[in-house]
C-alpha beads as a LAMMPS data file, in Angstrom:
LAMMPS data file: protein, C-alpha beads

289 atoms
288 bonds

1 atom types
1 bond types

-500.0 500.0 xlo xhi
-500.0 500.0 ylo yhi
-500.0 500.0 zlo zhi

Masses

1 110.0

Atoms # bond

1 1 1 239.251 -348.745 449.160
2 1 1 241.090 -351.581 447.447
3 1 1 244.869 -351.531 447.824
4 1 1 245.623 -353.533 444.669
5 1 1 246.830 -351.106 441.985
6 1 1 245.659 -353.409 439.177
7 1 1 242.112 -352.774 440.338
8 1 1 242.578 -349.083 441.099
9 1 1 244.498 -347.522 438.217
10 1 1 241.714 -347.645 435.649
11 1 1 239.137 -346.161 438.019
12 1 1 240.925 -343.471 440.008
13 1 1 240.168 -341.206 441.706
14 1 1 238.256 -343.528 444.014
15 1 1 236.961 -342.936 447.537
16 1 1 239.265 -340.312 449.125
17 1 1 240.728 -340.635 452.592
18 1 1 241.659 -344.315 452.364
19 1 1 245.067 -345.382 453.634
20 1 1 246.721 -348.762 453.307
21 1 1 248.977 -351.040 455.328
22 1 1 251.435 -353.616 453.981
23 1 1 249.891 -357.046 453.449
24 1 1 250.975 -359.948 455.709
25 1 1 252.820 -361.401 452.720
26 1 1 255.875 -363.289 453.940
27 1 1 257.261 -363.963 450.452
28 1 1 257.454 -360.266 449.533
29 1 1 257.107 -357.364 451.991
30 1 1 258.822 -354.027 452.692
31 1 1 260.329 -355.366 455.925
32 1 1 262.073 -358.334 454.254
33 1 1 260.506 -360.427 457.022
34 1 1 259.786 -364.109 456.404
35 1 1 258.544 -364.971 459.898
36 1 1 254.716 -364.645 459.870
37 1 1 254.407 -363.723 463.548
38 1 1 257.139 -361.072 463.374
39 1 1 255.624 -359.671 460.184
40 1 1 252.219 -359.447 461.898
41 1 1 253.780 -357.408 464.710
42 1 1 255.524 -355.045 462.296
43 1 1 252.319 -354.403 460.352
44 1 1 250.436 -353.852 463.610
45 1 1 253.082 -351.314 464.654
46 1 1 252.709 -349.591 461.281
47 1 1 248.947 -349.463 461.875
48 1 1 249.432 -347.749 465.222
49 1 1 251.805 -345.210 463.644
50 1 1 249.310 -344.462 460.866
51 1 1 246.378 -344.150 463.274
52 1 1 248.222 -341.739 465.532
53 1 1 249.485 -339.740 462.556
54 1 1 245.977 -339.403 461.083
55 1 1 244.335 -338.880 464.528
56 1 1 242.002 -341.701 465.664
57 1 1 238.998 -339.353 465.693
58 1 1 239.269 -339.034 461.902
59 1 1 239.199 -342.792 461.226
60 1 1 235.824 -344.419 460.585
61 1 1 236.881 -348.038 460.232
62 1 1 239.586 -350.554 459.434
63 1 1 238.687 -353.121 456.783
64 1 1 240.506 -356.362 455.981
65 1 1 240.027 -359.721 454.357
66 1 1 240.753 -362.457 456.927
67 1 1 242.680 -364.169 454.117
68 1 1 243.433 -362.060 451.039
69 1 1 241.760 -363.725 448.066
70 1 1 242.230 -361.972 444.727
71 1 1 245.245 -360.217 446.255
72 1 1 247.166 -363.491 446.038
73 1 1 245.737 -365.900 448.655
74 1 1 247.850 -364.284 451.370
75 1 1 247.398 -366.036 454.707
76 1 1 248.286 -363.970 457.792
77 1 1 249.725 -365.288 461.016
78 1 1 246.930 -366.512 463.352
79 1 1 247.750 -363.610 465.674
80 1 1 247.290 -360.900 463.064
81 1 1 243.529 -360.340 462.954
82 1 1 243.274 -360.601 466.751
83 1 1 246.060 -358.026 467.066
84 1 1 244.236 -355.653 464.716
85 1 1 241.015 -356.172 466.697
86 1 1 242.852 -355.068 469.852
87 1 1 244.208 -351.970 468.108
88 1 1 240.766 -351.031 466.771
89 1 1 239.278 -351.377 470.254
90 1 1 242.068 -349.292 471.785
91 1 1 241.477 -346.381 469.415
92 1 1 237.687 -346.653 469.047
93 1 1 237.801 -347.761 465.395
94 1 1 235.253 -350.119 463.875
95 1 1 236.601 -353.349 462.365
96 1 1 235.038 -354.495 459.091
97 1 1 235.723 -358.054 457.948
98 1 1 235.449 -358.487 454.166
99 1 1 233.850 -361.940 453.937
100 1 1 232.946 -361.800 450.242
101 1 1 235.450 -364.598 449.490
102 1 1 236.140 -366.012 452.956
103 1 1 232.541 -366.282 454.133
104 1 1 230.135 -369.231 454.154
105 1 1 232.665 -372.043 454.493
106 1 1 235.567 -371.146 452.210
107 1 1 238.156 -371.125 455.023
108 1 1 236.909 -374.326 456.662
109 1 1 234.866 -372.204 459.091
110 1 1 231.629 -370.356 458.416
111 1 1 233.444 -367.016 458.278
112 1 1 237.047 -365.970 457.925
113 1 1 236.837 -363.858 461.085
114 1 1 235.568 -366.853 463.049
115 1 1 238.452 -368.878 461.605
116 1 1 240.838 -366.533 463.447
117 1 1 238.646 -366.237 466.551
118 1 1 237.659 -362.605 465.977
119 1 1 234.278 -360.853 466.173
120 1 1 234.261 -357.839 463.827
121 1 1 231.820 -354.946 464.075
122 1 1 230.584 -355.358 460.500
123 1 1 230.960 -358.026 457.819
124 1 1 230.498 -357.535 454.085
125 1 1 229.219 -360.609 452.267
126 1 1 228.339 -361.846 448.786
127 1 1 229.231 -364.781 446.489
128 1 1 228.959 -367.748 448.864
129 1 1 225.691 -366.581 450.398
130 1 1 223.893 -367.826 447.250
131 1 1 226.762 -369.734 445.586
132 1 1 226.338 -367.259 442.732
133 1 1 222.914 -368.563 441.710
134 1 1 221.476 -365.099 442.321
135 1 1 223.426 -361.836 442.706
136 1 1 223.222 -360.963 446.388
137 1 1 225.455 -358.854 448.598
138 1 1 224.923 -357.474 452.051
139 1 1 226.382 -356.227 455.287
140 1 1 226.015 -357.834 458.685
141 1 1 226.304 -355.506 461.678
142 1 1 226.937 -356.160 465.360
143 1 1 224.459 -355.192 468.041
144 1 1 226.414 -352.116 469.101
145 1 1 226.382 -350.779 465.528
146 1 1 222.714 -351.617 464.982
147 1 1 221.701 -349.855 468.197
148 1 1 223.119 -346.544 466.977
149 1 1 220.764 -346.511 463.993
150 1 1 217.780 -348.009 465.793
151 1 1 217.974 -345.364 468.516
152 1 1 218.495 -342.447 466.129
153 1 1 215.887 -340.121 464.709
154 1 1 215.608 -339.364 460.988
155 1 1 218.940 -337.552 461.036
156 1 1 220.637 -340.858 461.834
157 1 1 219.335 -342.644 458.740
158 1 1 221.504 -343.645 455.794
159 1 1 219.775 -341.885 452.911
160 1 1 221.186 -344.147 450.230
161 1 1 219.626 -347.135 448.579
162 1 1 219.857 -349.642 445.776
163 1 1 216.717 -350.061 443.693
164 1 1 216.595 -353.828 444.180
165 1 1 217.553 -353.950 447.872
166 1 1 215.774 -356.691 449.857
167 1 1 214.528 -358.299 446.646
168 1 1 212.271 -361.246 447.591
169 1 1 213.790 -363.540 444.943
170 1 1 217.263 -362.801 446.252
171 1 1 216.107 -363.416 449.822
172 1 1 214.580 -366.743 448.772
173 1 1 217.839 -367.673 447.056
174 1 1 219.779 -366.930 450.233
175 1 1 217.450 -369.039 452.387
176 1 1 217.548 -371.981 449.971
177 1 1 221.301 -371.876 449.458
178 1 1 222.149 -371.545 453.141
179 1 1 219.887 -374.500 453.939
180 1 1 221.872 -376.655 451.491
181 1 1 225.182 -375.228 452.715
182 1 1 224.318 -376.296 456.265
183 1 1 222.869 -379.661 455.214
184 1 1 225.974 -380.561 453.233
185 1 1 228.306 -379.083 455.893
186 1 1 230.384 -377.590 453.095
187 1 1 232.862 -376.019 455.509
188 1 1 234.085 -379.463 456.587
189 1 1 234.578 -380.580 452.996
190 1 1 236.352 -377.288 452.249
191 1 1 238.759 -377.929 455.115
192 1 1 239.579 -381.488 454.016
193 1 1 239.803 -380.859 450.285
194 1 1 241.672 -377.604 450.875
195 1 1 244.361 -379.487 452.782
196 1 1 244.541 -382.032 449.966
197 1 1 244.974 -379.307 447.340
198 1 1 247.522 -377.342 449.359
199 1 1 249.660 -380.380 450.189
200 1 1 249.438 -381.545 446.583
201 1 1 250.691 -378.209 445.252
202 1 1 253.540 -378.245 447.779
203 1 1 254.592 -381.614 446.335
204 1 1 254.496 -380.089 442.856
205 1 1 256.831 -377.349 444.125
206 1 1 259.418 -380.037 444.886
207 1 1 259.217 -381.123 441.248
208 1 1 258.964 -377.768 439.450
209 1 1 261.466 -375.052 440.363
210 1 1 259.318 -372.370 438.706
211 1 1 257.062 -372.525 441.776
212 1 1 258.438 -369.875 444.108
213 1 1 255.781 -369.853 446.832
214 1 1 252.703 -371.871 447.776
215 1 1 250.076 -370.247 449.999
216 1 1 246.951 -371.667 451.559
217 1 1 246.324 -374.493 453.978
218 1 1 243.194 -372.864 455.447
219 1 1 240.208 -374.207 453.541
220 1 1 239.747 -374.164 449.783
221 1 1 242.035 -371.240 448.921
222 1 1 245.420 -371.921 447.348
223 1 1 247.826 -369.503 445.680
224 1 1 250.896 -370.430 443.633
225 1 1 253.517 -367.802 442.831
226 1 1 255.438 -368.557 439.628
227 1 1 259.000 -367.294 439.202
228 1 1 261.700 -367.563 436.545
229 1 1 264.446 -367.560 439.181
230 1 1 263.571 -369.098 442.537
231 1 1 266.599 -367.683 444.356
232 1 1 265.957 -364.134 443.137
233 1 1 262.131 -364.466 443.327
234 1 1 261.892 -363.029 439.795
235 1 1 258.226 -362.901 438.679
236 1 1 257.488 -365.093 435.667
237 1 1 256.828 -363.309 432.368
238 1 1 253.319 -363.003 430.980
239 1 1 253.920 -365.209 427.923
240 1 1 255.061 -368.135 430.052
241 1 1 252.143 -367.655 432.439
242 1 1 249.773 -367.853 429.484
243 1 1 251.489 -371.019 428.302
244 1 1 251.024 -372.567 431.743
245 1 1 247.379 -371.487 431.793
246 1 1 246.672 -372.941 428.345
247 1 1 248.391 -376.260 429.045
248 1 1 246.592 -376.587 432.393
249 1 1 243.272 -375.888 430.694
250 1 1 243.932 -378.430 427.961
251 1 1 244.781 -380.973 430.663
252 1 1 241.365 -380.472 432.260
253 1 1 241.429 -377.606 434.791
254 1 1 240.610 -373.929 434.325
255 1 1 242.579 -371.827 436.819
256 1 1 242.725 -368.094 437.430
257 1 1 245.833 -366.066 436.723
258 1 1 246.686 -363.008 438.799
259 1 1 249.791 -361.572 437.128
260 1 1 252.442 -364.228 437.899
261 1 1 250.216 -366.038 440.404
262 1 1 247.751 -368.881 440.031
263 1 1 244.779 -368.336 442.358
264 1 1 242.382 -371.173 443.136
265 1 1 239.126 -371.203 445.095
266 1 1 237.359 -374.363 443.875
267 1 1 233.719 -375.217 444.625
268 1 1 233.111 -376.155 448.252
269 1 1 231.522 -379.446 447.166
270 1 1 234.591 -380.571 445.197
271 1 1 235.522 -384.252 445.577
272 1 1 238.835 -385.914 446.357
273 1 1 239.044 -387.235 442.784
274 1 1 238.402 -383.766 441.352
275 1 1 241.210 -382.258 443.447
276 1 1 243.515 -384.984 442.107
277 1 1 242.442 -384.005 438.582
278 1 1 243.320 -380.346 439.256
279 1 1 246.735 -381.339 440.580
280 1 1 247.399 -383.515 437.525
281 1 1 246.395 -380.664 435.206
282 1 1 248.666 -378.230 437.059
283 1 1 251.521 -380.698 436.768
284 1 1 250.977 -380.770 433.007
285 1 1 250.825 -376.971 432.894
286 1 1 254.081 -376.526 434.780
287 1 1 255.768 -379.148 432.641
288 1 1 254.762 -377.220 429.526
289 1 1 256.707 -374.226 430.821

Bonds

1 1 1 2
2 1 2 3
3 1 3 4
4 1 4 5
5 1 5 6
6 1 6 7
7 1 7 8
8 1 8 9
9 1 9 10
10 1 10 11
11 1 11 12
12 1 12 13
13 1 13 14
14 1 14 15
15 1 15 16
16 1 16 17
17 1 17 18
18 1 18 19
19 1 19 20
20 1 20 21
21 1 21 22
22 1 22 23
23 1 23 24
24 1 24 25
25 1 25 26
26 1 26 27
27 1 27 28
28 1 28 29
29 1 29 30
30 1 30 31
31 1 31 32
32 1 32 33
33 1 33 34
34 1 34 35
35 1 35 36
36 1 36 37
37 1 37 38
38 1 38 39
39 1 39 40
40 1 40 41
41 1 41 42
42 1 42 43
43 1 43 44
44 1 44 45
45 1 45 46
46 1 46 47
47 1 47 48
48 1 48 49
49 1 49 50
50 1 50 51
51 1 51 52
52 1 52 53
53 1 53 54
54 1 54 55
55 1 55 56
56 1 56 57
57 1 57 58
58 1 58 59
59 1 59 60
60 1 60 61
61 1 61 62
62 1 62 63
63 1 63 64
64 1 64 65
65 1 65 66
66 1 66 67
67 1 67 68
68 1 68 69
69 1 69 70
70 1 70 71
71 1 71 72
72 1 72 73
73 1 73 74
74 1 74 75
75 1 75 76
76 1 76 77
77 1 77 78
78 1 78 79
79 1 79 80
80 1 80 81
81 1 81 82
82 1 82 83
83 1 83 84
84 1 84 85
85 1 85 86
86 1 86 87
87 1 87 88
88 1 88 89
89 1 89 90
90 1 90 91
91 1 91 92
92 1 92 93
93 1 93 94
94 1 94 95
95 1 95 96
96 1 96 97
97 1 97 98
98 1 98 99
99 1 99 100
100 1 100 101
101 1 101 102
102 1 102 103
103 1 103 104
104 1 104 105
105 1 105 106
106 1 106 107
107 1 107 108
108 1 108 109
109 1 109 110
110 1 110 111
111 1 111 112
112 1 112 113
113 1 113 114
114 1 114 115
115 1 115 116
116 1 116 117
117 1 117 118
118 1 118 119
119 1 119 120
120 1 120 121
121 1 121 122
122 1 122 123
123 1 123 124
124 1 124 125
125 1 125 126
126 1 126 127
127 1 127 128
128 1 128 129
129 1 129 130
130 1 130 131
131 1 131 132
132 1 132 133
133 1 133 134
134 1 134 135
135 1 135 136
136 1 136 137
137 1 137 138
138 1 138 139
139 1 139 140
140 1 140 141
141 1 141 142
142 1 142 143
143 1 143 144
144 1 144 145
145 1 145 146
146 1 146 147
147 1 147 148
148 1 148 149
149 1 149 150
150 1 150 151
151 1 151 152
152 1 152 153
153 1 153 154
154 1 154 155
155 1 155 156
156 1 156 157
157 1 157 158
158 1 158 159
159 1 159 160
160 1 160 161
161 1 161 162
162 1 162 163
163 1 163 164
164 1 164 165
165 1 165 166
166 1 166 167
167 1 167 168
168 1 168 169
169 1 169 170
170 1 170 171
171 1 171 172
172 1 172 173
173 1 173 174
174 1 174 175
175 1 175 176
176 1 176 177
177 1 177 178
178 1 178 179
179 1 179 180
180 1 180 181
181 1 181 182
182 1 182 183
183 1 183 184
184 1 184 185
185 1 185 186
186 1 186 187
187 1 187 188
188 1 188 189
189 1 189 190
190 1 190 191
191 1 191 192
192 1 192 193
193 1 193 194
194 1 194 195
195 1 195 196
196 1 196 197
197 1 197 198
198 1 198 199
199 1 199 200
200 1 200 201
201 1 201 202
202 1 202 203
203 1 203 204
204 1 204 205
205 1 205 206
206 1 206 207
207 1 207 208
208 1 208 209
209 1 209 210
210 1 210 211
211 1 211 212
212 1 212 213
213 1 213 214
214 1 214 215
215 1 215 216
216 1 216 217
217 1 217 218
218 1 218 219
219 1 219 220
220 1 220 221
221 1 221 222
222 1 222 223
223 1 223 224
224 1 224 225
225 1 225 226
226 1 226 227
227 1 227 228
228 1 228 229
229 1 229 230
230 1 230 231
231 1 231 232
232 1 232 233
233 1 233 234
234 1 234 235
235 1 235 236
236 1 236 237
237 1 237 238
238 1 238 239
239 1 239 240
240 1 240 241
241 1 241 242
242 1 242 243
243 1 243 244
244 1 244 245
245 1 245 246
246 1 246 247
247 1 247 248
248 1 248 249
249 1 249 250
250 1 250 251
251 1 251 252
252 1 252 253
253 1 253 254
254 1 254 255
255 1 255 256
256 1 256 257
257 1 257 258
258 1 258 259
259 1 259 260
260 1 260 261
261 1 261 262
262 1 262 263
263 1 263 264
264 1 264 265
265 1 265 266
266 1 266 267
267 1 267 268
268 1 268 269
269 1 269 270
270 1 270 271
271 1 271 272
272 1 272 273
273 1 273 274
274 1 274 275
275 1 275 276
276 1 276 277
277 1 277 278
278 1 278 279
279 1 279 280
280 1 280 281
281 1 281 282
282 1 282 283
283 1 283 284
284 1 284 285
285 1 285 286
286 1 286 287
287 1 287 288
288 1 288 289
């Protein structure tokens, strides 16, 4: 269902019948709209048009990341997810919140949906539920969804399965990790250190004109868009991005590149000193360019 062509091209055809909306990406969008609230309204209007064109009865669900992670750390306006919840309710469409990245404290709240004050019908989860110590993924469902299956006869069952579903070692890993996550209150540290990282990168943008856009400010998720021409928003070339990556690594921080973006989701237990070290390494990387 992914809308990122870098992830789709090598694997198509994928699941048929999936349609996409523009991302709430104020730096680049088809509406040339830089106001987050106005952009949210335009995307919501596009959603209504698409739903009515397809016919609501043909639409199973709408799925979104509360904050796009690998797609570029794209933070929507606070109104956006609530607006999409209203539209889903109006047309009888289930809302699925993809919490694989946003869940378990990353946004400064326990889930990304909760961060925006929204209750989805289903939530997909992985990664943070065990901090990666054991490979676990799952789906949380609301009461109204659960009731449909619990009240159904055999014809209402989902006759699919994964050989290692409900593995006891995985379940034990979840229980142990969530106990530590709650004990350490990682969401509060993510909120504080995320603000530190975001504000620090914004200061770097004042120093380095190759930084076109800085996104984040909601927990430990920060995206940096690198450009060769700030006025024209020209994406930086791959060779220069690699030079930035190498210099940043040599200065002490390993960051993720996503085309001409730097995407960061550091550990939720990161310290103030470690965030400072990341910022210093990024400064060295940008200077090398």
